[in-house]
PAKOL-298921 format. One record per residue (C-alpha): x, y, z. Coordinates in pm, whole numbers, padded with zeros to 5 digits, always signed. Layout:
XYZ/...
This chain:
+10463+07234+07519/+10199+06931+07496/+10319+06663+07217/+10189+06345+07077/+10511+06243+06937/+10814+06329+06720/+10985+06166+06419/+11356+06230+06386/+11407+06133+06027/+11063+06202+05825/+11069+06214+05435/+10685+06254+05391/+10617+06584+05590/+10804+06835+05352/+11096+06789+05137/+11428+06636+05252/+11492+06486+05577/+11288+06648+05866/+11232+06648+06231/+10856+06662+06277/+10658+06754+06590/+10290+06601+06621/+10173+06855+06846/+09871+06763+07086/+09539+06890+07102/+09297+06989+06775/+08991+07187+06774/+08904+07062+06405/+08840+06700+06443/+08838+06640+06046/+08642+06336+05953/+08924+06069+05849/+09213+06259+06014/+09513+05988+06029/+09617+06139+06385/+09283+06119+06599/+09485+06044+06887/+09613+06412+06879/+09264+06560+06920/+09261+06539+07298/+09461+06873+07425/+09503+06668+07765/+09674+06379+07582/+10007+06324+07472/+10298+06444+07684/+10460+06777+07811/+10833+06851+07685/+11021+07157+07689/+11086+07368+07367/+11455+07340+07463/+11439+06941+07487/+11285+06940+07141/+11547+07180+06996/+11797+06949+07151/+11658+06658+06990/+11607+06817+06656/+11961+06915+06592/+12117+06571+06689/+12121+06446+06314/+12336+06675+06099/+12145+06528+05790/+11825+06714+05909/+11734+06980+05680/+11407+07104+05832/+11153+07139+06126/+10790+07014+06013/+10514+07120+06285/+10215+06892+06257/+09934+06763+06473/+09709+06810+06635/+09697+07173+06557/+10034+07366+06595/+09846+07703+06606/+09692+07592+06969/+10029+07622+07092/+10164+07884+06841/+10404+08079+07105/+10593+07731+07204/+10597+07641+06835/+10720+07966+06709/+10999+07939+06976/+11087+07590+06845/+11098+07731+06482/+11321+08002+06563/+11585+07745+06709/+11521+07554+06381/+11598+07862+06184/+11900+07978+06376/+12047+07644+06295/+11990+07683+05908/+11670+07467+05910/+11353+07548+05711/+11034+07529+05874/+10703+07380+05743/+10380+07416+05944/+10088+07199+05882/+09705+07354+05990/+09353+07305+05958/+09305+07678+05966/+09343+07844+05640/+09619+08131+05584/+09371+08381+05556/+09194+08304+05897/+09553+08276+06061/+09617+08649+05929/+09287+08774+06110/+09494+08792+06446/+09280+08654+06692/+09454+08324+06738/+09718+08390+07022/+10063+08380+06860/+09945+08299+06504/+10142+08578+06335/+10432+08505+06524/+10439+08139+06403/+10379+08258+06055/+10674+08491+06067/+10872+08172+06152/+10712+07942+05881/+10861+07890+05529/+10569+07686+05410/+10244+07673+05526/+10020+07359+05455/+09668+07515+05521/+09282+07397+05557/+09110+07106+05681/+09157+06767+05569/+08881+06657+05345/+08789+06279+05329/+08615+06351+04986/+08938+06511+04856/+09183+06252+04974/+09445+06219+04770/+09768+05998+04765/+09913+06229+04462/+09879+06561+04656/+10221+06633+04724/+10304+06660+05085/+09924+06686+05147/+09665+06466+05283/+09352+06614+05066/+09371+06801+04746/+09211+07120+04910/+09504+07182+05123/+09731+07435+04980/+10120+07467+05007/+10179+07844+05079/+10520+08029+05067/+10457+08235+05349/+10737+08498+05287/+10592+08554+04949/+10255+08569+05058/+10317+08827+05340/+10521+09040+05078/+10245+09015+04809/+09919+09048+05046/+09762+08729+04929/+09838+08363+04946/+10127+08267+04697/+10153+07888+04650/+10530+07715+04714/+10644+07565+04405/+10910+07274+04441/+11250+07363+04326/+11382+07181+04039/+11657+06967+04204/+11822+06914+03829/+11792+07317+03758/+12172+07366+03872/+12273+07092+03609/+12107+07241+03292/+12329+07450+03081/+12187+07796+02952/+12127+07793+02596/+12391+08020+02408/
């Protein structure tokens, strides 16, 4: 697998403490991309999925894996294999992509459906500089969606992810 970098303790690439893998290679070349060094598919470095898996589980406080880029769907089979390791360890999986959810469902991108099957939340759509937003939760631009993949697959259309209320278990039901 070709990657640009990893971050062992990210708090910006999804909720809780995350192990983030920045894949190398991206066909989108979004103007204003904050990771332009990941565009060249020959850049970065080669690592095995097993190496990344071992690195991912070193921190017992890690709650999830985030696959970012570059474009994870350019290496969908390897990303899906890493996501399976994460899920076996009880971690949730977020995947960022410049493709739309609907485009990925077309099935002509090798391994895309396999990676979707291993993804809990998909952050989809290209980064649009005109819609750049610091208020867009876990997204770079407001056009990007946070999609609950399991619910979306069951419903047959994109269902947006909603952030769980961390205080919900403290609220007593009214009598």
